[in-house]
N, C-alpha and C positions, 0 to 999 in steps of 0.2 A: 531349575536350569532349563532355559529355553532351547528350542531345536529348530533347525531348518529341514524341511523336506523338499528335495529338488528332483524334478523330473528332467533328466538331461537328454542330450542328443539333438537339441533343436538349435537352429541358427537364430541369431539375434540381429536386430537392425535398429539404427537410429542414432541419436546424438545424446551425449551425456556431458555434464559439466562437473569438473573436479571440485571437491569441497576445499575449504581452507586447510592449510597445512597443519596437521596435528603437532608436529615437532616444533614448528615456529610458534604456534599458539601458546604452548606451555611456557616458552621463554617470555613472550611478549606480555602474557597475563601477569607473570611474576614481576615484570618491570614496572607495573602500575604502582607498586609499593614504594617506589623511589620518590614520589612527589605527593604533596597534599592536593594538587590541582587535578582537575578533571582530565581523564584520558579516554578518548573514544577509539574503539577498535572495531574494524569491519572484517567481514568474511570469517567469523569465528565458527569452526565446525561444531555441529550439535552431536557430539560423541561422548561416550562415558568418561574417558580420561580427562577431557577438557572440562566437562561439567563437574567432575569431582574437584578439580582445582578451583573452579569458580566458587564452589560451595565453601572450600577452605578459605578463600579470600573473603567471602561474605562473613564467615565466622570470625575472621580476624578483625572485622569492623569496616571492611571496604563497602562503600555505598555503591550498589550496582543497579543500573536502570536498563531495561530493554528498550531500544530505540526502534528497531525493525529486525526482521529475520537476519541473524548473523551479525548484528551490530549492537554493541552495548556501550554504556558509559560507566566508567569506574572512577571513584573518588576515594582515595586512601587517606583521608584527613584524620579520622579518629580511630587509630589502630589499637586493638585490645591485645596487648602483649601477654596478658594472663592466659589467653587461650592456648599459648604455646606450651604451657605446663599442664594442660588439662588432659584427662583420659580421652575425651572426645577427639582432641587433636591427634593424639597418638594413634587412634584408630583410623581417623580420616587420612592422615598423611602416610601411614604405613602401607596403604593399599595402592599408592600412586607414586611411581618412580619420579615423575616430574615435580613432586612436592619439594624435592631437595633444592630446587632453584629459587625458593622463597628465601633461602638463607642469605645469599649474596646481597639482595636489596635491603633486607632487614638489618643485616650487619652494617651496611653502609649508612643507613638512616638512623638506626637506634643503638648501634654498638653491640648488639647481641642478637642471637637467633638460635633455634634448635629444631631438630627434625628427627623422627624415628628412622631406623634403618629402612630405606625405601623399598617398595615392592615392585610390581610390574611383571613383565614376561619372564618365564623360567627358561631362559635360553643360554645359561651359563654364567660364569663369573662376570660381574659388572661392578668394578671397583669404584669407590667414591673418593679414593685417596687424592686424586688430582684436584678435586674441589677444595678439600681442607688444607692440603699442602699450599695451595695458592693463597688461601685466607691467612695461613700462618705467616707466609712470606710478606703479606701486607701488614703484619703486626698483630694479628688476632691470636688469642689463646684457645687451644683446642681442648674440648672436654668430651669424654665418652663414658657413658654408663653401660658397662658390659652386661650387667644383669638385665637391664631393660632395653638394651640395644638402642640407645638414644644418644644422638650426636648433638653437640652444642659448640658454639664459638662465642667469644666475648672480646670486645675491643673498647674498654672503658675510656681509653685515651685517644681513641680515633684510629683510623687506618693511615698507613704511610705508604706512599708510592715507592715502587722498587722495580728491579729487573727480575724476571723469572723465566726459566726454561721449563716448559711443561714436560712431564715424563711421557705423556701421550697426548695426541691431538683430540682430546675428549670434547665433543660438541657441548654437552651440558656443563662440563667442567669449565670450558672456555666462557660460556655464557654467564655462569655463576660468578666467575672471577671478574669479568668485565663489569657486571652490575655492582659488585663490591667496590671496584676500583674507581668508578666514575666520580665518587665524592671523597676519595682519599686525598690526603695532602700530597702535593708534588706530583711527579710523573711516574706512571707505571708502564713498563714495557713487557709484553707477553710474547715470547718466541715459541714456536711450534704450536701456535694457536690453531684451533679448527677454523676453517674458512668457508664452511657450507653457506649456501644462500640464506639459510635461517639465521646464522650468526651475522651475516651482512645486514639482514633486515633488522635484527636487534640493534646493531650499531647505528643504522640510519634512524631508527626510532629514538634512540638515546640522544643522538646529535640534534634531532628535532626538538628534544626536551631541554637542550642546552648543554649537553655533554660535549667534550672535546676529544673525539676519537679519530685517529688517523691510521692508515694502513688497512682500511676495511677491504676485505676480499683477499688479503694476503695472510701468511702465517706469522707475520710480525706486526703486532698491534700496539700502538702507543696511545696512552690515555693521560691527558692532563686533568688532574682533579679539579672539580668545581665545588662550590659550597652548597648549591641547591639546584634542583631541576624543576621545570615547569610542565604544564600539561601539553598534550599534542593529540593529533589524530593519526591513526595508522591503519593500513590495510594489509591483511595477511595474504601471502602468496598462495596460489593453488597447490595442492598436495602432490608432490612429484611421485610419491609412493603409490597414491591412488591412480595417478595417470599411468604409471607402469603396470598396475594391476589391470586396468581396462585394456591396455595394449595386449597383455597376455590373454585376457578373456576373449578378445576378438580373434586372435590366432587360434586358440584351442577349440573354439566353437565354429570356426570357419565363417565368421560374421563380418559384415561391413558396419563399422562403427566410427563415428566422428567424436573426438574428445574436444570440447570447446574451451577456449581461453586458457591455454596450458602454460603461458609464460615461457616460451621456447628458450629464451636466453638464460633461464635458470634450471634447465634440465640436464646440463652437463653431458655425461657419456651415456645417458639412458637411451636416447634414440639410436645411437650408433651400436650399442650393445645388443639391442633387439634386432637391428639389421644384420648383425653378425650371425644370428641364429636363423636368418632367412626371412624375417618379417618385413614387409613393405610398409613404410611410414611416409605419408605425403604431407608436406607442410602447406596448409591453406590459411594464409594470414597467420593468426596466432592459434589456429586449431591444428589437430592431428587427425588426418583421415586414414583409416586402416581399411583397405579393400578386403573383400572375402578371399581367404586363402584355401585352395584345395590341398596345398602342401607347402612346406617351407624347408629349406636345407641349411644345415649348420655349415658355416665356412670352416676350412682348415687353415692352418698357418702356411706360409709360403713354401716351407720345406715339406708340406704334406702331413705334419704331425697334428695330433688331436687338439682342437681348440680348448683352451682353459679360460673359464670366466671366474674371476675372483673379485672380492670386495677390497676396498682401500679407502683411506680418508679422502675427502673431497680435494681435488676434482676427480678422484677415482670413482668407481662404481659403488653405489650405496649398498651396504649389506642387507638393508630392508627389502631389496628386490631380488635377492638371490633365490629365495623360495619360489617366486613367480617364474623366474627364468628356468629353474629346474623343472617345474611342472610343464611348462610350455615345451621344453626339449623332449619330453616323453613321447610327443607325437611328431617330432621333427624327423627329417631324413639325415642320418649321420649320428655321430656320438660327440659328447662333450664332457669335460671334467669340471665340475663345480667345486670351487675351493672357498669355503667359508672360513676366513682367517680370524675373525674377531670373536666369535662365540662358539663354544664347543658343543652346545646342545641344540643348535638351531636346525640341524639336518636330520634329527631323529624322527621327524614326521614322515620320512620317506617310506617307512614300513607300511603306512596306509596306502601310499601310491603303489607299492609292490603288491599289496592285496588286491588292488584294482587292475593289476595286470601290467603295470609299468616295468620296464627293464632297467633297474637301477642297482648298482653295486656300491654299497656304503663302505668306502675304503677305510675310513677312520672317522673320529668325531668331526673332522673338519673337511673331508673330501668325499665326493660321490661322483661316480661315473654313470652317465645316462646314455643308454642306447635307444635311439628314437624308433618308434613304430612306423613313422611315415604314414600314419592314418590307415595302415593296412590291418591293424587290429585295434578295436576300440577299447578304451578303459571300461571296466565293469562297475556298475553301481554297487555301493556298499554302505555300511554304517560306520561313522567315524566320530572322533571327539576332537574339537579344536584345541590344540595345546597352547597357542599364543596367537597374537594378532596376525602376523605375516604367514605363518603356517596355515592358519585358519582360512585366509583368503585364497591361498594356493589350493587347499583341499576343496574349497567352494568352486573354484574354476575347474578343477578336475571333475567334480560332480556334475557341473553344467555341460561338460563335454561327453560324459559317460552315458550310454544308453541304459534306461531303467531309472528306478527311483532310489536316490541316495538319502541318507539321513546324517546330519551333522549335529552333534550335541555340543553343549557348552559354547553356544554362539555369542555369549556375552563377551568372549575374547575378541570376536570379530567386531562387535558393536563398540568396543573400546577405541577402534581406529577408523571405522567406516560409518558414515552417516546414513541412516535409513536405507541400508544397502538392498534389502529385499524389495522395497518400493521402487527404487531406482532401476533395479534389474528387471522387474516386471514391466517397467515402461519401455524396456528394450525388447520385450517379448519372452523373457525368461519365465519358466514355470517353477516358481519357488514360493513357499509359504512358511510362515512362522507359526509353530505350534507349541 
């Protein structure tokens, strides 16, 4: 288990470029299974979760060539379906939540697919019902081995387009159902579909491959089934979660940082939410410039009541950045209520921040009140363990702002979502080493 040692309390300076979006990459990589032809993908992040999925694709028989950094060629012509019943596949797929998205394209193209119960962050209940209910509505038969916790679907007579109202606007569920429906007979209509930029990107890629998807960017998506798809080239968006992480890092360390090529039009409420907690963001072309802050103040509502920041399906504020906002608020002027609606275990990392001297009241598994120090009292260095990707980066930001030397164990969790983060932070002047 690797460890970061961080000597905090120093200002950073410079420019940083966001990696390719992890959540988009996991969907886009699964979509290569829908065609025999070559698919070229650019801006692939070099992170553990994405590399695990690439290895699964390789074991499935996908031919993969490295073209240049972050750019690969995928040809899924000779697929080995026997791999899906192997012990190796059960081990590989069980460690990666994103592996569930290979089911939709395999079901569409081969009429069957299987996946072990997916792993990932331990942040609370994360149901997969939406995925399989969608497949069933398309005419697939659901199979579940309770003893081995193994899911399967079969559609020997092909999939049939239909209307469906999703029980929740699941991003991965929507992506999986779209990939299954693109080659179903007749028309599929998905209402209450997720409409995140990553879903929009997936739909644009599939349309470039010959799919007929309309309603992209809305919660009502219509898909006319086609018989086959062709190859294409696709570029992954910059990672909005990483962009939000760098904004939080700049504020907490009183640093002047420029984030390059952020794709402003795909950031949604992220810039405005950080502005609400007092952080200045300047738009310079497609870059974000954050000046050094000596302090920042949380806004109140018009009636003077305490600000609440909560997550919501897109275009609401992404739940993946609530942990970043929470840690940034520990040094703000004022108070805020953080309401994590979607996952009941995602706020449990705040006990580490409390150990560092933060003033946080954990009201219940979903809500925490933060009383900011206004930099009148620094966080204290400590030893921590990263519980998941987003809590891990929040703790890292806290450590970089705290005076003294902090230690973070289990940093593989951070590596799952952030590419070469220690090297990139050192380029900004951070004092961090991997041991």
